[in-house]
All heavy atoms as TSV, in Angstrom:
chain	resi	resn	atom	element	x	y	z
A	1	MET	N	N	0.842	-1.167	0.000
A	1	MET	CA	C	0.000	0.000	0.000
A	1	MET	C	C	0.891	1.234	0.000
A	1	MET	O	O	1.826	1.324	0.777
A	1	MET	CB	C	-0.908	-0.034	1.218
A	1	MET	CG	C	-1.823	1.150	1.309
A	1	MET	SD	S	-3.084	0.973	2.587
A	1	MET	CE	C	-4.251	-0.007	1.694
A	2	GLU	N	N	0.596	2.160	-0.847
A	2	GLU	CA	C	1.380	3.388	-0.970
A	2	GLU	C	C	0.805	4.480	-0.066
A	2	GLU	O	O	-0.361	4.417	0.345
A	2	GLU	CB	C	1.362	3.863	-2.418
A	2	GLU	CG	C	1.789	2.784	-3.386
A	2	GLU	CD	C	2.906	3.224	-4.275
A	2	GLU	OE1	O	3.236	4.415	-4.264
A	2	GLU	OE2	O	3.451	2.362	-4.965
A	3	TYR	N	N	1.624	5.483	0.205
A	3	TYR	CA	C	1.197	6.586	1.059
A	3	TYR	C	C	-0.066	7.239	0.513
A	3	TYR	O	O	-0.982	7.567	1.277
A	3	TYR	CB	C	2.323	7.617	1.187
A	3	TYR	CG	C	1.906	8.856	1.928
A	3	TYR	CD1	C	1.730	8.829	3.306
A	3	TYR	CD2	C	1.655	10.050	1.259
A	3	TYR	CE1	C	1.336	9.952	3.995
A	3	TYR	CE2	C	1.260	11.179	1.935
A	3	TYR	CZ	C	1.100	11.128	3.299
A	3	TYR	OH	O	0.698	12.229	3.983
A	4	SER	N	N	-0.146	7.417	-0.797
A	4	SER	CA	C	-1.332	8.058	-1.382
A	4	SER	C	C	-2.596	7.234	-1.118
A	4	SER	O	O	-3.684	7.796	-0.940
A	4	SER	CB	C	-1.135	8.282	-2.883
A	4	SER	OG	O	-0.924	7.054	-3.546
A	5	ASP	N	N	-2.461	5.890	-1.070
A	5	ASP	CA	C	-3.611	5.035	-0.760
A	5	ASP	C	C	-4.062	5.229	0.682
A	5	ASP	O	O	-5.260	5.264	0.973
A	5	ASP	CB	C	-3.262	3.561	-0.984
A	5	ASP	CG	C	-2.907	3.242	-2.418
A	5	ASP	OD1	O	-3.478	3.880	-3.329
A	5	ASP	OD2	O	-2.056	2.356	-2.629
A	6	ILE	N	N	-3.090	5.336	1.582
A	6	ILE	CA	C	-3.410	5.557	2.999
A	6	ILE	C	C	-4.078	6.917	3.172
A	6	ILE	O	O	-5.067	7.060	3.890
A	6	ILE	CB	C	-2.149	5.451	3.870
A	6	ILE	CG1	C	-1.577	4.038	3.791
A	6	ILE	CG2	C	-2.453	5.822	5.320
A	6	ILE	CD1	C	-0.215	3.887	4.438
A	7	ARG	N	N	-3.547	7.901	2.504
A	7	ARG	CA	C	-4.101	9.253	2.599
A	7	ARG	C	C	-5.550	9.293	2.100
A	7	ARG	O	O	-6.418	9.895	2.735
A	7	ARG	CB	C	-3.220	10.189	1.773
A	7	ARG	CG	C	-3.384	11.608	2.079
A	7	ARG	CD	C	-2.281	12.375	1.426
A	7	ARG	NE	N	-2.740	13.722	1.207
A	7	ARG	CZ	C	-2.068	14.655	0.624
A	7	ARG	NH1	N	-0.864	14.409	0.169
A	7	ARG	NH2	N	-2.545	15.850	0.495
A	8	GLN	N	N	-5.804	8.631	0.977
A	8	GLN	CA	C	-7.168	8.586	0.439
A	8	GLN	C	C	-8.096	7.839	1.392
A	8	GLN	O	O	-9.226	8.257	1.629
A	8	GLN	CB	C	-7.183	7.927	-0.944
A	8	GLN	CG	C	-8.553	7.908	-1.592
A	8	GLN	CD	C	-9.111	9.293	-1.842
A	8	GLN	OE1	O	-8.377	10.231	-2.152
A	8	GLN	NE2	N	-10.415	9.438	-1.689
A	9	ALA	N	N	-7.620	6.744	1.963
A	9	ALA	CA	C	-8.428	5.984	2.913
A	9	ALA	C	C	-8.764	6.841	4.135
A	9	ALA	O	O	-9.880	6.773	4.661
A	9	ALA	CB	C	-7.696	4.719	3.335
A	10	ALA	N	N	-7.819	7.658	4.580
A	10	ALA	CA	C	-8.064	8.550	5.719
A	10	ALA	C	C	-9.142	9.573	5.374
A	10	ALA	O	O	-10.019	9.869	6.197
A	10	ALA	CB	C	-6.772	9.248	6.127
A	11	ARG	N	N	-9.090	10.103	4.169
A	11	ARG	CA	C	-10.117	11.065	3.737
A	11	ARG	C	C	-11.503	10.426	3.725
A	11	ARG	O	O	-12.496	11.089	3.987
A	11	ARG	CB	C	-9.795	11.585	2.343
A	11	ARG	CG	C	-8.678	12.558	2.314
A	11	ARG	CD	C	-8.530	13.140	0.915
A	11	ARG	NE	N	-7.397	14.038	0.883
A	11	ARG	CZ	C	-6.454	14.017	-0.039
A	11	ARG	NH1	N	-6.517	13.171	-1.043
A	11	ARG	NH2	N	-5.453	14.859	0.019
A	12	GLU	N	N	-11.548	9.135	3.397
A	12	GLU	CA	C	-12.821	8.419	3.321
A	12	GLU	C	C	-13.246	7.837	4.664
A	12	GLU	O	O	-14.281	7.190	4.758
A	12	GLU	CB	C	-12.697	7.281	2.296
A	12	GLU	CG	C	-12.465	7.773	0.889
A	12	GLU	CD	C	-12.122	6.655	-0.074
A	12	GLU	OE1	O	-12.106	5.465	0.349
A	12	GLU	OE2	O	-11.865	6.956	-1.259
A	13	GLY	N	N	-12.443	8.042	5.699
A	13	GLY	CA	C	-12.781	7.540	7.026
A	13	GLY	C	C	-12.508	6.056	7.195
A	13	GLY	O	O	-13.057	5.416	8.095
A	14	ARG	N	N	-11.643	5.474	6.359
A	14	ARG	CA	C	-11.328	4.047	6.441
A	14	ARG	C	C	-9.986	3.779	7.102
A	14	ARG	O	O	-9.529	2.647	7.135
A	14	ARG	CB	C	-11.320	3.422	5.034
A	14	ARG	CG	C	-12.632	3.473	4.312
A	14	ARG	CD	C	-12.585	2.758	2.962
A	14	ARG	NE	N	-11.609	3.362	2.058
A	14	ARG	CZ	C	-10.496	2.759	1.629
A	14	ARG	NH1	N	-10.192	1.549	2.017
A	14	ARG	NH2	N	-9.674	3.370	0.795
A	15	ALA	N	N	-9.322	4.791	7.631
A	15	ALA	CA	C	-8.005	4.616	8.249
A	15	ALA	C	C	-8.057	5.076	9.705
A	15	ALA	O	O	-8.775	6.015	10.044
A	15	ALA	CB	C	-6.943	5.401	7.489
A	16	SER	N	N	-7.294	4.394	10.539
A	16	SER	CA	C	-7.203	4.790	11.941
A	16	SER	C	C	-5.782	4.527	12.438
A	16	SER	O	O	-5.107	3.620	11.967
A	16	SER	CB	C	-8.221	4.024	12.789
A	16	SER	OG	O	-8.062	2.638	12.629
A	17	VAL	N	N	-5.357	5.341	13.402
A	17	VAL	CA	C	-4.023	5.215	13.990
A	17	VAL	C	C	-4.167	4.536	15.345
A	17	VAL	O	O	-5.060	4.868	16.125
A	17	VAL	CB	C	-3.357	6.601	14.155
A	17	VAL	CG1	C	-2.015	6.473	14.848
A	17	VAL	CG2	C	-3.219	7.291	12.808
A	18	HIS	N	N	-3.292	3.571	15.622
A	18	HIS	CA	C	-3.353	2.813	16.865
A	18	HIS	C	C	-2.027	2.900	17.606
A	18	HIS	O	O	-0.963	2.922	16.992
A	18	HIS	CB	C	-3.673	1.341	16.570
A	18	HIS	CG	C	-5.014	1.167	15.964
A	18	HIS	ND1	N	-6.106	0.776	16.683
A	18	HIS	CD2	C	-5.451	1.368	14.703
A	18	HIS	CE1	C	-7.150	0.730	15.883
A	18	HIS	NE2	N	-6.779	1.084	14.675
A	19	LEU	N	N	-2.102	2.953	18.920
A	19	LEU	CA	C	-0.934	3.002	19.789
A	19	LEU	C	C	-1.092	1.901	20.831
A	19	LEU	O	O	-2.119	1.825	21.508
A	19	LEU	CB	C	-0.854	4.367	20.476
A	19	LEU	CG	C	0.192	4.542	21.555
A	19	LEU	CD1	C	1.580	4.548	20.933
A	19	LEU	CD2	C	-0.055	5.830	22.322
A	20	HIS	N	N	-0.101	1.033	20.921
A	20	HIS	CA	C	-0.130	-0.062	21.897
A	20	HIS	C	C	1.206	-0.125	22.619
A	20	HIS	O	O	2.255	0.033	22.007
A	20	HIS	CB	C	-0.356	-1.412	21.213
A	20	HIS	CG	C	-1.732	-1.602	20.684
A	20	HIS	ND1	N	-2.790	-1.915	21.483
A	20	HIS	CD2	C	-2.221	-1.514	19.436
A	20	HIS	CE1	C	-3.874	-2.018	20.751
A	20	HIS	NE2	N	-3.554	-1.775	19.500
A	21	GLY	N	N	1.148	-0.401	23.901
A	21	GLY	CA	C	2.363	-0.634	24.663
A	21	GLY	C	C	2.844	-2.058	24.446
A	21	GLY	O	O	2.057	-2.958	24.181
A	22	PHE	N	N	4.153	-2.254	24.547
A	22	PHE	CA	C	4.702	-3.605	24.490
A	22	PHE	C	C	5.720	-3.774	25.597
A	22	PHE	O	O	6.243	-2.813	26.136
A	22	PHE	CB	C	5.333	-3.920	23.121
A	22	PHE	CG	C	6.562	-3.134	22.790
A	22	PHE	CD1	C	7.820	-3.541	23.229
A	22	PHE	CD2	C	6.488	-1.985	22.028
A	22	PHE	CE1	C	8.960	-2.818	22.925
A	22	PHE	CE2	C	7.624	-1.256	21.705
A	22	PHE	CZ	C	8.862	-1.669	22.157
A	23	CYS	N	N	5.964	-5.029	25.958
A	23	CYS	CA	C	6.994	-5.324	26.945
A	23	CYS	C	C	7.972	-6.319	26.345
A	23	CYS	O	O	7.615	-7.130	25.490
A	23	CYS	CB	C	6.395	-5.849	28.242
A	23	CYS	SG	S	5.464	-7.356	28.085
A	24	ASN	N	N	9.214	-6.223	26.773
A	24	ASN	CA	C	10.264	-7.134	26.322
A	24	ASN	C	C	10.210	-8.407	27.164
A	24	ASN	O	O	10.059	-8.353	28.383
A	24	ASN	CB	C	11.638	-6.478	26.459
A	24	ASN	CG	C	11.771	-5.277	25.557
A	24	ASN	OD1	O	11.332	-5.298	24.411
A	24	ASN	ND2	N	12.374	-4.214	26.060
A	25	LEU	N	N	10.334	-9.536	26.492
A	25	LEU	CA	C	10.295	-10.825	27.165
A	25	LEU	C	C	11.710	-11.313	27.467
A	25	LEU	O	O	12.668	-10.891	26.804
A	25	LEU	CB	C	9.571	-11.837	26.273
A	25	LEU	CG	C	8.147	-11.474	25.903
A	25	LEU	CD1	C	7.586	-12.483	24.915
A	25	LEU	CD2	C	7.279	-11.391	27.139
A	26	PRO	N	N	11.876	-12.193	28.441
A	26	PRO	CA	C	13.207	-12.710	28.791
A	26	PRO	C	C	13.926	-13.393	27.624
A	26	PRO	O	O	15.147	-13.374	27.554
A	26	PRO	CB	C	12.924	-13.714	29.913
A	26	PRO	CG	C	11.620	-13.307	30.487
A	26	PRO	CD	C	10.844	-12.690	29.356
A	27	ASP	N	N	13.166	-13.979	26.690
A	27	ASP	CA	C	13.799	-14.664	25.555
A	27	ASP	C	C	14.166	-13.710	24.414
A	27	ASP	O	O	14.596	-14.130	23.356
A	27	ASP	CB	C	12.897	-15.779	25.030
A	27	ASP	CG	C	11.603	-15.261	24.411
A	27	ASP	OD1	O	11.377	-14.035	24.368
A	27	ASP	OD2	O	10.792	-16.107	23.963
A	28	GLY	N	N	13.983	-12.402	24.640
A	28	GLY	CA	C	14.326	-11.408	23.622
A	28	GLY	C	C	13.160	-10.994	22.747
A	28	GLY	O	O	13.276	-10.080	21.948
A	29	GLY	N	N	12.028	-11.656	22.882
A	29	GLY	CA	C	10.842	-11.311	22.103
A	29	GLY	C	C	10.098	-10.138	22.725
A	29	GLY	O	O	10.506	-9.578	23.744
A	30	GLN	N	N	9.010	-9.793	22.099
A	30	GLN	CA	C	8.161	-8.720	22.598
A	30	GLN	C	C	6.707	-9.141	22.468
A	30	GLN	O	O	6.364	-9.947	21.614
A	30	GLN	CB	C	8.380	-7.433	21.799
A	30	GLN	CG	C	9.771	-6.878	21.910
A	30	GLN	CD	C	9.994	-5.709	20.974
A	30	GLN	OE1	O	9.417	-5.633	19.903
A	30	GLN	NE2	N	10.856	-4.805	21.379
A	31	GLU	N	N	5.859	-8.584	23.338
A	31	GLU	CA	C	4.427	-8.822	23.228
A	31	GLU	C	C	3.686	-7.585	23.719
A	31	GLU	O	O	4.233	-6.761	24.443
A	31	GLU	CB	C	4.003	-10.054	24.015
A	31	GLU	CG	C	4.093	-9.905	25.511
A	31	GLU	CD	C	3.645	-11.156	26.257
A	31	GLU	OE1	O	3.362	-12.173	25.613
A	31	GLU	OE2	O	3.592	-11.100	27.485
A	32	TYR	N	N	2.407	-7.470	23.259
A	32	TYR	CA	C	1.583	-6.357	23.718
A	32	TYR	C	C	1.439	-6.418	25.224
A	32	TYR	O	O	1.418	-7.488	25.820
A	32	TYR	CB	C	0.200	-6.413	23.073
A	32	TYR	CG	C	0.205	-6.020	21.622
A	32	TYR	CD1	C	-0.210	-6.905	20.650
A	32	TYR	CD2	C	0.620	-4.757	21.232
A	32	TYR	CE1	C	-0.213	-6.554	19.313
A	32	TYR	CE2	C	0.630	-4.396	19.903
A	32	TYR	CZ	C	0.209	-5.288	18.952
A	32	TYR	OH	O	0.210	-4.931	17.642
A	33	CYS	N	N	1.317	-5.258	25.819
A	33	CYS	CA	C	1.229	-5.181	27.275
A	33	CYS	C	C	0.253	-4.067	27.656
A	33	CYS	O	O	0.327	-2.968	27.123
A	33	CYS	CB	C	2.618	-4.898	27.846
A	33	CYS	SG	S	2.680	-4.879	29.625
A	34	ASP	N	N	-0.655	-4.364	28.577
A	34	ASP	CA	C	-1.636	-3.376	29.035
A	34	ASP	C	C	-1.275	-2.761	30.383
A	34	ASP	O	O	-1.877	-1.785	30.798
A	34	ASP	CB	C	-3.020	-4.016	29.144
A	34	ASP	CG	C	-3.587	-4.397	27.796
A	34	ASP	OD1	O	-3.254	-3.728	26.808
A	34	ASP	OD2	O	-4.361	-5.365	27.733
A	35	ASP	N	N	-0.319	-3.342	31.078
A	35	ASP	CA	C	0.057	-2.867	32.411
A	35	ASP	C	C	1.055	-1.717	32.278
A	35	ASP	O	O	2.189	-1.920	31.835
A	35	ASP	CB	C	0.666	-4.011	33.204
A	35	ASP	CG	C	0.967	-3.638	34.645
A	35	ASP	OD1	O	0.968	-2.427	34.970
A	35	ASP	OD2	O	1.206	-4.557	35.438
A	36	PRO	N	N	0.673	-0.491	32.660
A	36	PRO	CA	C	1.575	0.665	32.511
A	36	PRO	C	C	2.922	0.487	33.216
A	36	PRO	O	O	3.923	1.046	32.784
A	36	PRO	CB	C	0.796	1.820	33.136
A	36	PRO	CG	C	-0.629	1.393	33.109
A	36	PRO	CD	C	-0.619	-0.105	33.211
A	37	GLU	N	N	2.958	-0.307	34.268
A	37	GLU	CA	C	4.205	-0.525	35.008
A	37	GLU	C	C	5.199	-1.386	34.224
A	37	GLU	O	O	6.399	-1.318	34.464
A	37	GLU	CB	C	3.909	-1.189	36.353
A	37	GLU	CG	C	3.063	-0.359	37.287
A	37	GLU	CD	C	3.803	0.888	37.779
A	37	GLU	OE1	O	5.005	0.786	38.071
A	37	GLU	OE2	O	3.153	1.945	37.864
A	38	LEU	N	N	4.701	-2.205	33.303
A	38	LEU	CA	C	5.555	-3.147	32.582
A	38	LEU	C	C	5.900	-2.714	31.159
A	38	LEU	O	O	6.732	-3.338	30.511
A	38	LEU	CB	C	4.873	-4.525	32.529
A	38	LEU	CG	C	4.567	-5.166	33.874
A	38	LEU	CD1	C	3.799	-6.469	33.670
A	38	LEU	CD2	C	5.836	-5.398	34.676
A	39	ILE	N	N	5.283	-1.647	30.661
A	39	ILE	CA	C	5.498	-1.223	29.274
A	39	ILE	C	C	6.941	-0.755	29.076
A	39	ILE	O	O	7.445	0.088	29.805
A	39	ILE	CB	C	4.502	-0.118	28.876
A	39	ILE	CG1	C	3.095	-0.708	28.802
A	39	ILE	CG2	C	4.883	0.525	27.554
A	39	ILE	CD1	C	2.002	0.307	28.544
A	40	ASP	N	N	7.594	-1.349	28.060
A	40	ASP	CA	C	8.971	-0.973	27.719
A	40	ASP	C	C	9.037	-0.047	26.509
A	40	ASP	O	O	10.048	0.611	26.286
A	40	ASP	CB	C	9.798	-2.230	27.403
A	40	ASP	CG	C	9.980	-3.110	28.632
A	40	ASP	OD1	O	10.306	-2.569	29.701
A	40	ASP	OD2	O	9.770	-4.336	28.514
A	41	GLY	N	N	8.004	-0.005	25.719
A	41	GLY	CA	C	7.995	0.832	24.522
A	41	GLY	C	C	6.614	0.858	23.905
A	41	GLY	O	O	5.661	0.293	24.437
A	42	TRP	N	N	6.516	1.540	22.764
A	42	TRP	CA	C	5.225	1.748	22.119
A	42	TRP	C	C	5.270	1.327	20.657
A	42	TRP	O	O	6.269	1.540	19.979
A	42	TRP	CB	C	4.818	3.213	22.215
A	42	TRP	CG	C	4.652	3.649	23.626
A	42	TRP	CD1	C	5.582	4.269	24.413
A	42	TRP	CD2	C	3.512	3.463	24.448
A	42	TRP	NE1	N	5.080	4.478	25.669
A	42	TRP	CE2	C	3.797	4.002	25.720
A	42	TRP	CE3	C	2.257	2.896	24.236
A	42	TRP	CZ2	C	2.893	3.985	26.756
A	42	TRP	CZ3	C	1.347	2.890	25.284
A	42	TRP	CH2	C	1.667	3.429	26.525
A	43	ALA	N	N	4.193	0.735	20.182
A	43	ALA	CA	C	4.024	0.386	18.775
A	43	ALA	C	C	2.923	1.276	18.212
A	43	ALA	O	O	1.841	1.367	18.795
A	43	ALA	CB	C	3.638	-1.083	18.632
A	44	ILE	N	N	3.220	1.946	17.126
A	44	ILE	CA	C	2.256	2.822	16.466
A	44	ILE	C	C	2.061	2.298	15.051
A	44	ILE	O	O	3.032	2.030	14.353
A	44	ILE	CB	C	2.761	4.276	16.413
A	44	ILE	CG1	C	3.042	4.780	17.824
A	44	ILE	CG2	C	1.756	5.164	15.709
A	44	ILE	CD1	C	3.787	6.087	17.865
A	45	TYR	N	N	0.811	2.142	14.643
A	45	TYR	CA	C	0.549	1.672	13.291
A	45	TYR	C	C	-0.765	2.243	12.772
A	45	TYR	O	O	-1.599	2.713	13.536
A	45	TYR	CB	C	0.554	0.149	13.218
A	45	TYR	CG	C	-0.464	-0.545	14.091
A	45	TYR	CD1	C	-1.715	-0.871	13.589
A	45	TYR	CD2	C	-0.173	-0.873	15.400
A	45	TYR	CE1	C	-2.648	-1.504	14.381
A	45	TYR	CE2	C	-1.089	-1.507	16.189
A	45	TYR	CZ	C	-2.338	-1.825	15.679
A	45	TYR	OH	O	-3.257	-2.448	16.467
A	46	VAL	N	N	-0.913	2.196	11.465
A	46	VAL	CA	C	-2.129	2.652	10.793
A	46	VAL	C	C	-2.873	1.428	10.287
A	46	VAL	O	O	-2.284	0.552	9.664
A	46	VAL	CB	C	-1.791	3.593	9.620
A	46	VAL	CG1	C	-3.049	3.976	8.856
A	46	VAL	CG2	C	-1.068	4.835	10.113
A	47	ARG	N	N	-4.165	1.379	10.550
A	47	ARG	CA	C	-5.017	0.319	10.007
A	47	ARG	C	C	-5.903	0.939	8.937
A	47	ARG	O	O	-6.539	1.964	9.171
A	47	ARG	CB	C	-5.912	-0.279	11.088
A	47	ARG	CG	C	-5.206	-1.257	11.948
A	47	ARG	CD	C	-6.052	-1.817	13.052
A	47	ARG	NE	N	-7.403	-2.175	12.692
A	47	ARG	CZ	C	-8.121	-3.101	13.320
A	47	ARG	NH1	N	-7.605	-3.760	14.331
A	47	ARG	NH2	N	-9.345	-3.352	12.961
A	48	VAL	N	N	-5.938	0.304	7.777
A	48	VAL	CA	C	-6.793	0.753	6.683
A	48	VAL	C	C	-7.791	-0.357	6.389
A	48	VAL	O	O	-7.402	-1.508	6.173
A	48	VAL	CB	C	-5.968	1.076	5.418
A	48	VAL	CG1	C	-6.889	1.436	4.266
A	48	VAL	CG2	C	-4.993	2.211	5.690
A	49	GLU	N	N	-9.071	-0.026	6.406
A	49	GLU	CA	C	-10.099	-1.008	6.105
A	49	GLU	C	C	-9.955	-1.484	4.663
A	49	GLU	O	O	-9.762	-0.689	3.746
A	49	GLU	CB	C	-11.484	-0.404	6.289
A	49	GLU	CG	C	-11.823	-0.062	7.715
A	49	GLU	CD	C	-13.184	0.590	7.836
A	49	GLU	OE1	O	-14.019	0.449	6.923
A	49	GLU	OE2	O	-13.412	1.249	8.855
A	50	THR	N	N	-10.035	-2.782	4.477
A	50	THR	CA	C	-10.043	-3.386	3.132
A	50	THR	C	C	-11.243	-4.323	3.071
A	50	THR	O	O	-11.091	-5.551	3.115
A	50	THR	CB	C	-8.725	-4.130	2.850
A	50	THR	OG1	O	-8.473	-5.045	3.925
A	50	THR	CG2	C	-7.553	-3.178	2.747
A	51	PRO	N	N	-12.444	-3.766	2.967
A	51	PRO	CA	C	-13.664	-4.583	3.060
A	51	PRO	C	C	-13.824	-5.597	1.932
A	51	PRO	O	O	-14.555	-6.571	2.092
A	51	PRO	CB	C	-14.792	-3.548	3.028
A	51	PRO	CG	C	-14.191	-2.335	2.427
A	51	PRO	CD	C	-12.729	-2.362	2.770
A	52	ASP	N	N	-13.148	-5.416	0.814
A	52	ASP	CA	C	-13.274	-6.352	-0.303
A	52	ASP	C	C	-12.408	-7.595	-0.132
A	52	ASP	O	O	-12.477	-8.506	-0.959
A	52	ASP	CB	C	-12.923	-5.665	-1.622
A	52	ASP	CG	C	-13.870	-4.517	-1.931
A	52	ASP	OD1	O	-15.048	-4.592	-1.503
A	52	ASP	OD2	O	-13.455	-3.554	-2.577
A	53	ASP	N	N	-11.589	-7.629	0.905
A	53	ASP	CA	C	-10.708	-8.768	1.148
A	53	ASP	C	C	-11.278	-9.585	2.315
A	53	ASP	O	O	-11.153	-9.183	3.471
A	53	ASP	CB	C	-9.305	-8.278	1.473
A	53	ASP	CG	C	-8.290	-9.390	1.618
A	53	ASP	OD1	O	-8.708	-10.570	1.728
A	53	ASP	OD2	O	-7.098	-9.090	1.634
A	54	PRO	N	N	-11.904	-10.742	2.044
A	54	PRO	CA	C	-12.540	-11.498	3.121
A	54	PRO	C	C	-11.555	-12.103	4.126
A	54	PRO	O	O	-11.929	-12.392	5.254
A	54	PRO	CB	C	-13.290	-12.605	2.370
A	54	PRO	CG	C	-12.576	-12.754	1.081
A	54	PRO	CD	C	-12.020	-11.388	0.749
A	55	GLN	N	N	-10.292	-12.290	3.739
A	55	GLN	CA	C	-9.328	-12.883	4.661
A	55	GLN	C	C	-8.561	-11.860	5.474
A	55	GLN	O	O	-8.010	-12.178	6.515
A	55	GLN	CB	C	-8.352	-13.758	3.888
A	55	GLN	CG	C	-9.035	-14.949	3.263
A	55	GLN	CD	C	-8.066	-16.066	2.980
A	55	GLN	OE1	O	-6.870	-15.931	3.177
A	55	GLN	NE2	N	-8.584	-17.175	2.529
A	56	GLN	N	N	-8.486	-10.630	4.982
A	56	GLN	CA	C	-7.764	-9.587	5.707
A	56	GLN	C	C	-8.573	-8.287	5.638
A	56	GLN	O	O	-8.380	-7.474	4.750
A	56	GLN	CB	C	-6.381	-9.370	5.093
A	56	GLN	CG	C	-5.548	-8.377	5.858
A	56	GLN	CD	C	-4.137	-8.290	5.305
A	56	GLN	OE1	O	-3.604	-9.233	4.764
A	56	GLN	NE2	N	-3.541	-7.136	5.433
A	57	PRO	N	N	-9.508	-8.099	6.591
A	57	PRO	CA	C	-10.366	-6.924	6.537
A	57	PRO	C	C	-9.643	-5.609	6.833
A	57	PRO	O	O	-10.200	-4.550	6.624
A	57	PRO	CB	C	-11.438	-7.209	7.583
A	57	PRO	CG	C	-10.790	-8.169	8.533
A	57	PRO	CD	C	-9.819	-8.964	7.721
A	58	PHE	N	N	-8.386	-5.687	7.301
A	58	PHE	CA	C	-7.573	-4.494	7.560
A	58	PHE	C	C	-6.180	-4.702	7.001
A	58	PHE	O	O	-5.619	-5.789	7.053
A	58	PHE	CB	C	-7.462	-4.187	9.051
A	58	PHE	CG	C	-8.740	-3.731	9.664
A	58	PHE	CD1	C	-9.573	-4.622	10.306
A	58	PHE	CD2	C	-9.124	-2.400	9.589
A	58	PHE	CE1	C	-10.763	-4.212	10.874
A	58	PHE	CE2	C	-10.322	-1.982	10.154
A	58	PHE	CZ	C	-11.133	-2.883	10.789
A	59	ASP	N	N	-5.603	-3.633	6.470
A	59	ASP	CA	C	-4.215	-3.651	6.012
A	59	ASP	C	C	-3.419	-2.842	7.023
A	59	ASP	O	O	-3.740	-1.674	7.280
A	59	ASP	CB	C	-4.123	-3.016	4.624
A	59	ASP	CG	C	-2.741	-3.163	4.017
A	59	ASP	OD1	O	-1.858	-3.773	4.627
A	59	ASP	OD2	O	-2.531	-2.642	2.914
A	60	LEU	N	N	-2.413	-3.437	7.634
A	60	LEU	CA	C	-1.592	-2.761	8.642
A	60	LEU	C	C	-0.371	-2.149	7.985
A	60	LEU	O	O	0.306	-2.793	7.202
A	60	LEU	CB	C	-1.150	-3.735	9.733
A	60	LEU	CG	C	-2.262	-4.447	10.477
A	60	LEU	CD1	C	-1.668	-5.401	11.501
A	60	LEU	CD2	C	-3.178	-3.468	11.159
A	61	GLN	N	N	-0.061	-0.916	8.306
A	61	GLN	CA	C	1.084	-0.215	7.742
A	61	GLN	C	C	1.963	0.296	8.856
A	61	GLN	O	O	1.499	0.771	9.831
A	61	GLN	CB	C	0.648	0.961	6.870
A	61	GLN	CG	C	-0.112	0.543	5.662
A	61	GLN	CD	C	0.728	-0.236	4.677
A	61	GLN	OE1	O	1.877	0.085	4.434
A	61	GLN	NE2	N	0.177	-1.276	4.128
């Protein structure tokens, strides 16, 4: 998906910005985290609705 596609989707109300906390795991991995005391960083992404795709109703950028 190109920037112009995301921009058009935002104009049409099909795009949203999401912010989630994550925590680092002992094995070096990461996972989403809801506990403010444990959050090590933040993940920010844009979701664009893709209603014509039955297997992936959102495209993550």
